[in-house]
N, C-alpha and C positions, 0 to 999 in steps of 0.2 A: 575540712577546710573550706572557708567561704571564698567565693570569687574575688571579693574585695580585698582579702588578705594577700592574694597573689600579686595584685598590682601595687601593693605597698612595700613589697620586698624589693630591695635594690642591692647592687654591688657597685661601688664607685671608688675611685682613687683620687688622692689629692694630698694637701698638706694640712697638718693640724695647726690651727691658729688660735690665739687667745680671743675669746669673745667677751669675757667679763672677769674683773678683778674685785676683790673686797677692798675695804678701806685701808688695809695694810699693804696692799699691792700684791697679795697672793692670788694666783689664778684659781678661779672657782668655776669657770665654764669655758669649754673649748668648742670649736667648730671644725669641720672638715671643709676646706676650700678647694674646689675642683679646678682643673686647668682652665675651664671657661668661666671661672670666678663665681660659681654658684656655691653658696654656703649652706651647709647642713649643720645645725646646732646638734651637738652630741648630748644625749640624755645623760644625766648624772646618776648612772647606776654603776654596777661593778666595772664594766668596761669603760664607762665614762670616766671613772676615777683613775683607772690605769692610764687613759689617754691624756689626763692632765699633765702627766710627766713627759709627754712626747711632742711638745710644741716645736714646730719647725721640721718635724719628721714627715717624710712622705710615706703614706700608708695606703693600703687597699682595705676597704671595709665591706662587710655584708651586714644587712640589718633590715629593719622595718621603719618606714616613715610613719610616725604615730600621731603627729599633730604639727602645728605651726607655732613659732614663737611670736613675740610682740612686734618683731621686725618683718614678719612674713616669711622667715626662713623655715624650711622643713626641719622638724626635730627628728633625729635619727636614733633609734634604739639599736645599738650595735650588737650583733650576735657572734661575730668573729672579725678579727683583723690581722693583718700581716704588715710588718714594717718593710718598706722597699728600700729606703735610704735614711 
């Protein structure tokens, strides 16, 4: 494991919010908004697809920050999550 990998691993909690919809109004991208209003765009992988169904749920996630989106938000690749509310 590289030292750089360790600093990119995070565990954070917040609410799943919609960050993008398609032309038909279907949610295609979500983000995790923390209590201090920091947004983490959720990568559209297996866990990302599951989290599309959890808008407005409070969760805690663990994962890796892999990049930044066009708005400057960190992109989070989720490795595990737990619904709190």
